[in-house]
N, C-alpha and C positions, 0 to 999 in steps of 0.2 A: 853865241848861237841864239837865235830867237826861240823862246820857250813856247811850246805848243801844249796846251792842256789836253790830257788824254781822257776821253769819255769811254771808259772800259765797257760799260753795259751795252754801248752801241755797237761794239765789235762782235764779230762771230766768235763763239766760245773758244774754238781751237786757237785762233789768232790772238785773242785776248790773253789766253793762258801763256802762249809763247812769249808775247811782249812783256808780260809781268816777270817771267823768270829768266828771260834771255840775258839781261844785263847782270842779274845776280849770279848767273853761271859764268860770266865773262872771265873772272879771275881764275876759275877752275876749268875753263873750256879749252879751246885750241890754243896752241902756242903762238906768240907774237913773232915778229920777224927775227928777234934775237934768239939764236939757236944755242947760245952758250950758257943759258941760265940754268938754275938748279933743276928745273923740271925736265929739261932735255937730257940731263945726266942720270936722273934717278931711274931705278928699275920700276917699271909700271906693272900693276897687277895683271896677271895672266901672261906675262912674258914667257916665251918658251925657254926651257932650260938651255943655257949656253948662248942665248941670243945676244949679239953684240949691241952695246948701248948705241953705237953709231947707226945701226939699222933702225932703231926706234926713232931716231931724230930725223930720218930721211923724210923729205916733204912728199906729200901725196897731192895736195891741192892748195891753192892760194886764193883767198877771198879778200881782196884789197890788202890790208896790212896784217891779216890773220893767216897763219900757216897751219894746215892740218897735216899732221905727221903720221908715219907708220904707227908709232907708239900711241898716238891719240886714237886712231881708229881701232887699234887692237884693244886698247883699254876699254873703249866704249862697247865694243862687241863682247868682250869677256865679262862685262857687267850683266849681260843678259842671262836669262835662265838657260840651262842646257838645251831645252827644247828649241828656244829661239836661236841659240848659237849654231845648232845643227843645220839651220836653214841658210847660213851664210858662209859656206865653206868654199864655194866656187868663186872664180875671179869675177864673174858677172854679178853674183850676189853681193860680193864685197863692194863692188862698184855701186850697186843700188843703195847699200847702207851709207857709203861715202857721200852719195848724192843727198841723202837726208841730212847729213852734217853740213854740207854746203848750203842747202836751202835754209837750215837753221841760222847759219851765220849771215846769209843774205838778208833774211828777214830782220835779224837783230841789228844789222847795220842800217837798214832802212828806218827801223824804229828809232835808232839813235839819231839819224839824220833829221828826223821830224821832231826831235826834242823830247821824245817820250822818256828818255833817261832822266829828265828833270821833273817829270810828273810826280806829284806827291804820292800817288798810289803805288807807282813803281818803286820809288825810293823807300817807302815804308815796307813794302814786301821784301826788297833787297836787305833792309836792316833786319827784318825778321829772320831771314835765312842766315845772315851773318851772326846774329845772336845765337841761333841754334848751333851753328858750327863752333862758336866760341864756347858754349856750354859743353858741347861734346868734347872739344879739345881739352877743356879744363877738368872735366870730371869722369871721362870715360875710363881712365886708368886709376885715378886717385880714389874714386868711390865706386866700388863694384860689389855685387852680392857676396863675392868671395872674401871681401874685406870684413865681413861680419864674423866675429869669432864664435867658437862654440861656447865660450864662457858667457858672452853677451846673450846668446840664445837661451842658455839655461837660466840665467838671471831673469830674463823676461818671462820664461815659462813658470818659474817658481813664484814670481810676483803676480802672475795673472792666471793662477791655476783654475779659477772659476770658468775661464774661457774654454778649457780643455777637459775638465772633469765636471760633469753635470749629473745630478741625481735624477731619478724618475720624477716627472711632473704630471699631475692630473688636473683637468679643468672640470668645473661643475657649476651648475646653477642651483639656486635655493629658493624655497618658499619658507618664510619664517612666520610662525604663529605663536600665540601665547598660552595655549592650553593643550594638554595631551589629547583630550577628546577631539578638539578641532584638528589637531595634527593628524590623528588617525583617519578622520574623514577626508581630509585633503590628500593624504598619502594614497588612499584607495582611489580617489578621483584621478590623481596624477598617474597612477599605475595603469589606468584604463585608457580608453581611446582619447580622452580629453588631454592627457599629457604625453601622448605617444610621439608627437612631433615637437620640435623645438619651439615652433610658433605656438602650439597648443600649451606647452608648459609656460611660455612667457605670458600667455593670457591668464593662466592660473596665478602666476606671480602678481600680475596687475590686480587680480581680483581679491587675493587673500593675504599677501605678505604684509608684515608690519615693519619690515626692515627698509627704511626709506633710502639708504645709500645704494643698496643693490637693486631696489625696485626701479630706479632710474635707468638701469642697464639690463632690465629683463631678468634680474636675479643672478646675473653672472658673477661668480666669485673669482674669475680669472684662474690662470695656472698657479698651482701651489705645490710645494714639496712636502714630504711626510713630516718634516720638522717645522713647518710653517707656524708662526706665532700670530698671524694676522687674524685667524679665526679660532673659535674655541676648539680645544683638543678633540672632544668627541665628534665635532663636525669634520675636522681634518681626517680623523680615523674613518669616519663614515664615507667620505669622498674616496679614499683609497680602497675601501672595501667593495666599491662598485667595479666589477670586472670589465664590463663591456660598455662601449659608448652607447648611450641611450638608456642604460639601466637606471631605474628609479628606486630610491631607498624608502624604507618605512619612516615613521616619525622618529627623529633622533632627539633625545633630551640633551640640550647643550649645556645643562648644569647652571644656567643663569636665568631660569624661568621661561626660556623660549624653546620651541620645538621646530626642528628643521627637516624639510623634505628635500632631498637632493636628486639631481639628475646629472649623470656623467655626460660631458659634452666633448671630451678630448683627453688623449693620453700621449705623453712623450716619453720614450724609453730613455733610460740612463745612458750617458755617453762618457766614454773615457778615451782620450787621445794621449798616448804616451809622448814623452819628449821626442822620441825618434819619429813618431807620426807627425808631430807638429813642427819639426825643425825647418822644413822648407817654407812653410807659411810664415813662421816667425822671421826667418832670414829675409824673406821678401819685404815684410813689414818694416823691419829695422833698417833694411837697405833704403827703402823709400824715405823713411824719416831722416836717416843720416844724410842722404843726398839733398833733401830739402834744406836741412840745417846748414850743410856745407855751401850750398848755393846762396843761402841767405847771408852767411858770413862773407862770401866772396863779393856779393853785390854791395853789402854794407861797407866793405873795404873800398870798393870803387867809388861809392858815394862820398865817403869821407875824404877821398883825394880830389874829388871833382868840385868845381866852383858852382854851386847851385843856389839860385835865389828864386823865391816864389812870392808873387804879389797876390795875396789873398783878396785884396780889394778888387782887383781886376777879375779874379776867379769868380767872384759873385756876379760879374756881368755876363758870364757865359749862359746863354739861353738854350734850354733843351727842348727840342721839338718832340713831344710825346705822341704825336699822331702817327698812325700806321700807314698813311697814304704816301705814295711816291717813294717808298723805300726800294732801293735797287739792290742787286745781289752783292754789291761791295760796300753797302752802307753800314753793315754791322760786323765788319771784320774784327775779330778779337785781337787783343794784344798777345804777344808771345806768352805761352804758359811755361814758365821756367820750372815747374814742378814735374814736367814730363820727363820720361827717361832720356838721358843724354842722346842727342842726335835725332830725336823724334820731333817732327815738325808739327806746329799747331794746325788746327782746322783751317782749311782754305789756303794753305801754303803747300805747294807741290814739293816733292823731294827734288834735290839737285838733279836737273833734267839730263837724261840720256835720250836724245831725240829719237822717237820711235821710227822704225822703217816706214817709208811712205811708198805705197804701191806706185809703180810707174804710171804716169799720166794723171795721177790724182792732183786736184787743184792745190 
């Protein structure tokens, strides 16, 4: 067959989307002429209790070599939300939905006839869908949140207790001077209108402080706990003695020849999350980590069995266009993200399509 290159951006959005996913859905779509395959015999989702398998295999429509069966239509309808399903209970409404499946297959056949099944964009998208189904098949049962044991959760909790039990923290800014007399004068100024706002206090820091490290950030000491060793003990005690945000201290003797004037700028309450409180969060975290590691091992195993050669010399010849002009909607399609939950498709790749009902007379 002559290969025709597909210029997806030039197509109407709805048709482009259909062409991209139609072939990827082919294997999971309507049954082919052979009616004795495994799919014809299996119980389809949504089958009514006691419904004969033979009924599911009965043909409803034929589109060239593709047969749409009772089971096919029933399965597609029952995948819809209850609200949508309720709209397709009459014979006429079922026929309308069947017509949407027929139109889907007609368009897919025409796309294939024109060679779009050979287009690199379509092939890449089909590979993405296949990879996602592979990862779902491989990990949906083997790695689940429920596979994380209580012992693993407790081990993580005990090893990372600081994440769940946090003491009270207070934030403050400071003006540091080198004499008691100057400290008292600056403290009086800071307690008045000059230091009432954070900006005003920062201006006083810039004017008076001798502490070069904190001067660069407006006197900010950042958040600290009551047992912090970063600052002199009298300073830490003075910070925690300030009750309300905005309170300003007097001149505090730091014991090292400096005097500190403090302004409280924030307070964080102590937090304690018990093991029971944190269990679900930890389970989800460990599940994600275990899934990523299992996927890595799976892929590494496949790579080890594959024959892979890389020519780094030729790799250097790849030229990257860093301009932003002329970029089309499909120019930056990402590779499959294998760290996503099993079965979740990457951005830009639609779910395995259930053709939406098309209003009669729509183009």
